C-alpha atoms as one frame of an Amber mdcrd trajectory, in Angstrom:
protein
 -76.112 -70.670 -50.651 -77.661 -69.095 -47.551 -81.062 -68.511 -49.100 -82.367
 -71.420 -46.979 -82.253 -69.029 -43.988 -85.392 -67.384 -45.447 -87.412 -70.604
 -45.413 -90.210 -70.979 -42.797 -88.273 -73.751 -41.077 -85.244 -71.564 -40.512
 -87.351 -68.584 -39.552 -88.715 -70.723 -36.722 -85.221 -71.845 -35.708 -83.862
 -68.297 -35.726 -86.770 -66.877 -33.726 -86.350 -69.636 -31.122 -82.611 -68.917
 -30.810 -83.154 -65.150 -30.552 -85.643 -65.699 -27.734 -83.859 -68.540 -25.945
 -80.434 -66.903 -25.562 -81.624 -63.694 -23.822 -83.953 -65.748 -21.616 -81.126
 -68.074 -20.509 -78.801 -65.126 -19.862 -81.501 -63.338 -17.884 -82.255 -66.384
 -15.735 -78.549 -67.039 -15.159 -77.984 -63.423 -14.118 -80.984 -63.558 -11.799
 -79.746 -66.723 -10.083 -76.294 -65.148  -9.750 -77.827 -62.072  -8.112 -79.653
 -64.355  -5.666 -76.367 -66.020  -4.736 -74.591 -62.680  -4.349 -77.471 -61.445
  -2.199 -77.133 -64.452   0.091 -73.384 -63.887   0.344 -73.996 -60.255   1.278
 -76.653 -61.221   3.834 -74.283 -63.783   5.327 -71.470 -61.224   5.585 -73.735
 -58.602   7.123 -75.312 -61.049   9.588 -71.909 -62.388  10.649 -70.532 -58.887
  11.174 -73.659 -57.904  13.098 -73.456 -60.955  15.365 -69.758 -60.246  16.019
 -70.192 -56.525  16.648 -73.398 -56.814  18.661 -71.456 -57.373  21.869 -69.940
 -53.880  21.622 -73.259 -52.059  21.311 -75.271 -50.598  24.154 -78.075 -52.901
  25.236 -81.610 -51.805  24.369 -84.906 -52.803  25.990 -86.271 -56.039  24.614
 -89.505 -54.449  23.404 -87.600 -52.066  21.122 -85.987 -54.941  19.209 -89.043
 -57.080  18.564 -90.041 -58.741  16.339 -86.686 -60.342  15.586 -85.506 -59.964
  11.995 -82.195 -59.724  10.165 -81.691 -56.166  11.391 -82.189 -56.974  15.088
 -80.890 -60.537  15.375 -77.652 -60.473  17.372 -78.348 -57.073  18.923 -77.877
 -56.735  22.666 -81.168 -56.729  24.535 -82.028 -56.294  28.183 -85.037 -57.539
  30.137 -86.055 -57.779  33.781 -88.120 -60.312  35.658 -87.892 -63.527  37.653
 -86.490 -66.863  36.567 -88.885 -69.799  36.466 -88.836 -73.219  34.825 -85.459
 -74.538  33.653 -84.918 -76.795  30.639 -81.906 -78.417  28.992 -81.134 -78.303
  25.268 -79.007 -81.375  24.412 -76.730 -81.956  21.433 -75.175 -78.482  21.246
 -71.533 -78.057  20.218 -69.188 -75.376  21.521 -65.441 -75.117  20.904 -65.502
 -78.489  19.167 -67.059 -80.305  22.140 -70.529 -81.759  22.567 -72.672 -80.514
  25.407 -75.963 -78.850  26.241 -77.475 -75.452  26.864 -79.042 -74.483  30.152
 -82.249 -72.698  29.205 -84.198 -70.857  31.889 -87.500 -69.089  31.318 -87.616
 -65.483  32.506 -91.072 -64.180  33.365 -90.679 -60.523  32.461 -92.358 -57.494
  33.942 -94.673 -57.430  30.910 -96.145 -60.787  31.921 -94.677 -62.672  28.982
 -91.882 -65.223  29.288 -88.493 -64.954  27.585 -86.283 -68.035  27.064 -82.770
 -67.242  28.293 -79.720 -69.413  27.583 -77.661 -68.931  30.723 -74.719 -70.973
  29.449 -73.315 -74.217  28.068 -71.986 -77.315  29.815 -70.054 -80.262  28.312
 -71.283 -83.844  28.218 -74.756 -85.328  28.209 -77.696 -83.258  29.378 -77.991
 -83.811  33.120 -80.186 -81.651  35.366 -77.833 -82.316  38.274 -75.022 -80.510
  36.438 -77.050 -77.389  35.638 -76.626 -74.587  38.198 -79.847 -73.265  39.682
 -81.037 -69.909  38.410 -80.642 -66.830  40.624 -83.645 -66.149  42.823 -85.560
 -62.884  43.024 -85.704 -60.058  40.535 -82.968 -60.118  37.891 -82.001 -58.101
  34.836 -80.482 -60.059  31.966 -78.424 -58.729  29.075 -77.486 -60.693  26.005
 -77.744 -61.211  22.271 -81.255 -61.416  20.884 -81.895 -64.480  18.721 -84.753
 -65.586  16.493 -86.667 -68.751  17.309 -84.878 -71.813  16.017 -86.196 -74.152
  13.373 -85.262 -77.854  13.617 -82.755 -78.724  10.921 -81.309 -75.190  10.629
 -77.890 -74.159  11.979 -77.311 -77.564  13.522 -80.590 -77.570  15.496 -81.647
 -81.130  16.212 -85.005 -82.325  14.923 -85.154 -85.327  17.239 -88.246 -85.992
  19.296 -89.074 -88.107  22.293 -86.683 -86.286  24.607 -86.853 -86.854  28.365
 -88.944 -84.503  30.467 -87.200 -81.211  31.058 -85.457 -81.161  27.657 -86.194
 -79.498  24.328 -84.488 -79.889  20.944 -85.139 -76.371  19.639 -85.403 -72.998
  21.335 -88.622 -71.622  19.928 -92.077 -70.629  21.082 -93.530 -73.427  18.929
 -91.401 -76.055  20.703 -91.837 -74.666  24.210 -95.561 -73.964  24.082 -96.297
 -77.609  24.899 -93.828 -77.630  27.801 -94.801 -74.497  29.680 -98.143 -72.739
  30.206 -96.669 -69.245  29.877 -97.198 -66.830  27.002 -93.820 -66.850  25.285
 -91.865 -64.324  23.269 -91.047 -65.543  19.760 -87.367 -64.955  20.513 -84.681
 -65.858  23.004 -81.548 -64.334  24.534 -78.094 -65.783  25.105 -76.344 -64.056
  28.000 -73.243 -61.966  27.336 -71.656 -63.517  30.416 -72.678 -66.997  31.421
 -73.695 -67.714  34.978 -70.940 -69.226  37.175 -69.780 -72.703  36.175 -70.878
 -72.413  32.525 -69.559 -71.039  29.245 -71.334 -68.257  27.391 -73.064 -69.266
  24.158 -72.084 -66.928  21.289 -74.742 -65.349  19.112 -75.311 -66.820  15.678
 -76.488 -65.357  12.388 -80.211 -65.761  11.707 -81.403 -68.686   9.613 -81.521
 -68.048   5.872 -78.466 -65.764   5.818 -75.752 -68.383   5.613 -73.934 -69.974
   2.694 -76.170 -73.014   2.924 -77.426 -75.512   0.357 -79.887 -73.006  -1.082
 -77.111 -70.505  -1.751 -75.034 -73.026  -3.666 -78.133 -74.215  -5.500 -78.476
 -70.658  -6.809 -74.844 -70.788  -7.944 -75.412 -74.159  -9.625 -78.509 -72.879
 -11.425 -76.471 -69.899 -12.618 -74.033 -72.223 -14.335 -76.814 -74.329 -15.810
 -78.560 -71.367 -17.446 -75.335 -70.081 -18.999 -74.546 -73.597 -20.232 -78.024
 -73.746 -21.805 -77.333 -70.447 -23.581 -74.044 -71.783 -24.922 -75.717 -75.027
 -25.989 -78.351 -73.122 -27.983 -75.622 -71.194 -29.830 -73.656 -74.399 -30.437
 -76.673 -76.229 -31.853 -77.575 -73.283 -34.113 -74.099 -73.271 -35.649 -74.150
 -77.041 -35.977 -77.489 -76.991 -37.812 -76.255 -74.150 -40.009 -73.092 -76.052
 -40.928 -75.024 -79.221 -41.766 -77.457 -77.211 -43.897 -74.602 -75.556 -45.803
 -72.962 -78.943 -46.367 -76.235 -80.329 -47.694 -76.686 -77.390 -50.073 -73.114
 -77.792 -51.306 -73.580 -81.542 -51.884 -76.825 -80.868 -53.720 -75.098 -78.345
 -55.994 -72.446 -80.956 -56.836 -75.082 -83.567 -57.557 -74.056 -85.730 -54.615
 -77.575 -85.871 -53.153 -79.860 -88.652 -54.511 -82.667 -87.283 -56.680 -85.389
 -88.663 -54.392 -83.935 -86.597 -51.517 -83.777 -83.348 -53.504 -86.548 -80.851
 -52.890 -86.921 -77.209 -52.079 -85.962 -77.630 -48.454 -83.218 -79.673 -46.846
 -84.068 -82.695 -44.735 -84.168 -82.192 -41.013 -80.687 -82.341 -39.596 -80.008
 -84.963 -37.020 -78.052 -84.233 -33.900
């Protein structure tokens, strides 16, 4: 009854199934590993951001360029404060407010954006305390340049003069003539009258849409593997039923030949 499995048609079906199932399982396992990797990165980045405040501060130059291993680490830099900007639309403790961002011209000649603190309400230069004068040394968590649309960073444009939506060299280069570090620092202790801005995990390490897309693709590939197995058994059952009907003479003569008609799904 199962001699039809040796026909060219069924050889093709069987080869396809034997190739499709391992491929689907492999792709599903790969997508699952991507999701697990993102979960691990998120856990490590969160722990690093939380524990960074207990580490000894290191010179800024030793921690650059910023990557997943240095983001959130405590850095120290010296210089003089210069131009001050406001970063509107930033939430802290469930309230809307803005960051006070002051550019620190370091001893190296390059400028480091420093978030000196957060204030509630709409961005208003009159509310922002003036930066300390003279030489200063700042200590805080090192952060990678922001990308609009990530981690709640606004992508809006057309802001008033003296404001920026994202803290990044790319966004600030058109606002200040200085040579900027591709990084910024949020102070451990905010300047008087403001709240300190906590460090955040670097972009790409959170359980974001991409992470759950990986998880969704994992399910899809395993479903595809199950569907291939299901369809193989369904075709096999229909072929067996056809062979049995043919043996009992239930198949019209014009339909009888050496191979069974293609099964319909």
